[in-house]
C-alpha positions in Angstrom: 0.0 0.0 0.0 1.0 3.6 -0.6 0.4 6.6 1.7 0.1 10.1 0.3 -0.2 12.7 3.0 0.1 16.5 3.5 1.3 17.8 6.8 0.8 21.3 8.2 4.3 22.2 9.5 2.8 24.8 11.8 1.4 22.2 14.2 2.4 18.8 12.7 -1.2 17.9 11.8 -1.9 15.7 8.8 -4.5 17.8 6.9 -5.1 15.4 3.9 -4.2 11.8 3.1 -4.9 9.0 0.8 -4.1 5.3 0.9 -4.0 3.3 -2.3 -2.4 0.3 -4.0 -0.9 2.2 -6.8 1.1 5.4 -6.7 0.1 7.4 -9.8 -1.0 11.0 -10.5 -4.6 10.3 -9.7 -3.6 9.0 -6.3 -1.7 12.2 -5.3 -4.3 14.4 -6.9 -6.9 12.8 -4.6 -4.8 13.9 -1.6 -4.3 17.4 -3.0 -8.0 17.8 -3.7 -8.8 17.1 0.0 -7.1 20.2 1.1 -9.2 22.8 2.9 -9.1 26.4 1.7 -5.7 27.7 2.4 -4.4 31.2 2.8 -2.8 32.7 -0.3 0.9 31.9 -0.7 1.0 28.6 1.2 3.9 26.4 0.3 3.7 22.7 -0.4 6.9 20.7 -0.3 7.5 17.3 -1.9 10.3 15.2 -3.3 11.0 15.2 -7.1 9.0 12.0 -7.8 7.3 11.7 -11.2 3.8 12.1 -9.7 4.8 15.5 -8.2 6.5 16.8 -11.3 3.6 15.8 -13.5 1.8 18.5 -15.5 -1.6 17.7 -13.9 -0.2 17.9 -10.3 1.7 21.1 -11.0 -1.3 22.7 -12.7 -3.6 21.8 -9.8 -1.0 23.3 -7.3 -1.1 26.6 -9.4 -4.9 26.7 -9.5 -5.1 26.4 -5.7 -2.7 29.3 -5.4 0.0 27.2 -3.7 3.7 27.7 -4.1 5.5 24.5 -4.9 8.8 23.5 -3.2 10.8 20.4 -4.0 13.7 18.7 -2.3 17.1 18.6 -3.8 18.2 15.5 -5.5 19.8 13.0 -3.2 18.9 14.8 0.0 16.1 12.8 1.8 16.7 14.9 4.9 14.8 17.7 3.1 11.6 15.6 3.8 12.4 14.6 7.3 9.3 16.1 9.0 6.8 14.1 6.9 9.0 11.0 6.7 9.3 10.8 10.5 
């Protein structure tokens, strides 16, 4: 199984998540579409996986007014807060 989750780094709360048996763009879009209304200029951080760099995911991020942030290649510590 795969877990896709979005964590609010202000308080550590998981504000959206999906569990599925296939990691594809539809899977991560489901998580993204669960987000409540967010203040303008919020940042969403992810790794550079193909689902997060896909056109559909990037377009949805822009439509929601979210700023995209991605980890550097070969630096898993960039995602330490959600990984732990």
